[in-house]
N, C-alpha and C positions, 0 to 999 in steps of 0.2 A: 615691886608692884605698889602703886599708891592708889588708895581709894579716894574718890572725890565725888561730890554731888554732880550728877550728869544733867539733871533736868528738874526744874520746878514747873510742873504743868498745871493747867487749869482747864477743865472741861465744863462748858456751860450747857446745861440740859434745859431746854425750853419746854415748859408745860402749858396747860390751858391758859389762854390770855384772859386778862381781866383789866379793869380800870383802877388805877391807883390814884388816891388823892392825899395830899399832905397840906393841912392847914389852908392858908390862902394861896398856896402855889397853884399855878394853872394845872388843869387836868392833863395827865400824861398817860397814854395808852402803852402798856408794856406787858410782856409775858412774865410768868413766875419763873425765875431762874435759880438754879442751884449750882454753886461753884464747888467743884471737886478738885482738891489740890493733892498733889502727891510728889514725893521726892525720890529719885532713883540713885542708889549708890552703886558705882561700878569700879572695877579694877582696871587701871590704865596700864597696858603692857609697856615694859621697858623703863619704868620709873619706880623709885623707892621713896618713901616718905622721910622727911626730916633731915635730909642730908644734901649738901651741895655736891654735884657730880660733874666730872669733866670726862668727856668721851670724844673720840675722833681718831683719825688716822692721818698719816703723812700725806696721803694722796686723795683725801676726800674733804668735803666741806658742806655747808648748807644743812640739809636734812639727812646727813650721812648716817645718823644713828636712829633714823625713823623706824619705829616698830608699830605695827598695827595688829589688831585682833578683835575677836568677838567675846562678849560676856553675856551670859544668859541672865535675864532679869527675873529675880525671884526674891520676894513675891512680885507678881506682875501688877501693873496698874489696873484700875477698874475698867470695865467694858465701856464706861461713859467716855473714856479717853480715846475717842474715835480717830483723832488725828494721828495717834500712835499706831493703832491697830489697822489703820488703812483699809477699813472695810472688811477685814477678816473677822471670823468668829473667835473670840478669845478662848472659848471652850475647846476649840479644835486647833489652836495655834499657840506657838511659843514666841516670845519677844526677846530679841537679842539687841545688844548695844555695840555698835562698831566704833572704835576709837583708836587714835594714834597717839604715840608717846609724847609728842610736843604739844598736843592740845590746841595748837594755834589755828588761825583762820585758813592756813594753807592745807590743813588736814582736818576738815570738819568732822565732828562726831555725827552719828546717825543711828536710827532704830531700824531694825530689819525684822520682818514677820515671816515665820516659816511654819509649815504644818507640824503638828505635834510629833515629836520623836525624830525630826529631821534636823540636820545641821545646816547652817547658812553656807552658801557658796563662798569659798575663800576668794577674797578680792586681791588683785595683784598689788604688790608693794611697788610704788612708783620708783623708789630708789633702786630696787633690784632691776627694774626695767631700764633705768638710766644707765646702770652699769652694763647691761646687755647691749644697749645701743653703742656705748663706748667700745666694748669689746669687738663689735662688728666693724668699727672704723679701722683704717690703716693709718696709724700715727707713727711717723718715722723720726729719726734724729735729723739734725740740721744737714741740709745739702750745702756743704762748706764751699765758699768761694773766697779764697785768701790770696793776698799778694804780699810777699813772694809766693809763687806757685810751688806746690810740692814737686820735688824733682829739680827745682831751680835753686838759686842762691839769693839770699838777702844780705844786707849789710848792717853791721852794728851801728846804731844811731839813726838808721833810716826808718821812715814810717812804714808800719805794717797795716794793711787794710783788711779788715775782716767783714764778711758779708754772708748772708744765707740766701740762696736762691729760693724764691717763694713758689710753693705749689700747695695743692689741697692737702697733700700727705706730709709735707715738711713744715708748713707754716699755718695753713688754714685760710679761711674757715672750712671746717669739715663737719658735715651734718649727717646724723643717722637717727632712726626711730626704732622703737621696739614696742610690741603690743602683746597683751594677755588679758583675759577676763574682761574684755570691753574697755580696757585702759590703754591708752597710747602715750608714750613718753618720747619727746624729741630732745636730742642733745646736740649742741653745737660746740665744737672745739676750736680753739685758736691759741697760738703761741703767745705768751705774755712777755717772755724774756728769754734771752740766751746768755748763759754765763760761759765765757771763754777762759779756759785754763791754758796759759800760754807755754807751759813747760819750763819756765824759768823761775817758778815760784810766785808769779803774778797772775791775777785774774782780772778780767774785764767783763762787766755786766752791761748788756745792750738790750734796750726795750724796743728796738726796731730791727728790721732785717739787716741794717747796715747798707753801705754804699759800695757797689762793685767798682774796683779800681780800673781806670782807663789811662792809657799812655799820656793823654792830654793833661792829666792831673800833675804830671811831673813829680816833684818832691814834696808836694803838699801832704799834710796829714789828713786822715779820714775825718770828715765833719761829724760823724756820729758813732763810729765803732772802730777804734784803732789801738795800736800798741807800738812801743819802741823797745827793741832789745838793746841792752847795754853790755852784754857779754856774748861771745861767739858760742855757737852750739857745740863746738869741739870740746867744751868743758863738761858736757854731760855724756852719759853712757850712750853709745851708738852714734854720737856725733851729730844728732839732729834733735830739735825740740819737738816733743809730742804735743800738739795742740788739740785739746778736746773741747768741743762745743756742746753744752748741755742745755736743751730747751725745756721749758716748763709749759705744758699745754693746760690751759684753763678751759674746763668744759661746763657750760651752763645748760641746765636741763629743766624742763617743765612738762607737766601732764598729770592727769589723775588727781587734780586739785592740789598738787604740790609742786615745789620747785627747789632747786638746790644747785650746788656747784661741786665738781670733782676736779682733780688734777692728775696729770700723768707726766712723767719725766722720761725724756729720750736723749741719747747722746751719740755723737759721731767724732771721729778723730782723723787727723792727718799729721804728717811730719814735715817740718821745714828746716832747711839748713841756713844758718846765719854765720857769716864770716867777717873777719876784719877787712877793711877796704884794701889794705896792702896785699891781702891774700888773693883778691880778685885780680890785681894787676901783675902778680908774680907768675 
């Protein structure tokens, strides 16, 4: 927990008006004002003072460590600070300060007034709602479209074409929302890359769905996502190469005055047979 000044406030109390004169300056009509200044110290949840901290997880980003909470203000500011008391009677009310751990503009601090002895209504954590939205989505592994086809045979030295059939659940965009406590967070997920593990010790990273092979392409190489095997699959256990496509879903979310980014990983596999050219003719 780190304590930091939350507010330097000034309340102007207007009293009976009079006319002020200063030397040869022109007459100025003004009321008598009293400036009341006060500083509030609060504890910000999720932070500690004097140390650099690193926090995060493999599948999250942005405001992934966002923590929010209430701190009761004690001693309380004077009754003249009407902008804080929001019309409530300070004698019958308690003042709380709501803050988030990053303290940035995406998670603004604010004062909340409640009747004496009552607790403020807990506000929804935007990141938790973002995760709920993601959990409600159907995010699947790649819908693999590879040539040579599983069950068929490919040749050593010949181009292999890898592609992913695009849909809302296998490529995106996929959008969902979650709401609680008057806060709604909307998340949109889309695949940013697919890493193809080809089963021969090599991998290929594709940042697009790839191109589906057609017979008219002949012996051309894939323009955006392809591979060439240099050894037959008979050299590996089972006699086939296991091809695994791993997609990374990037989910951008916003709502409740905050925004951030999460990631999810999914994978799918197929097996392909690669033979020497003479094995096909024999």
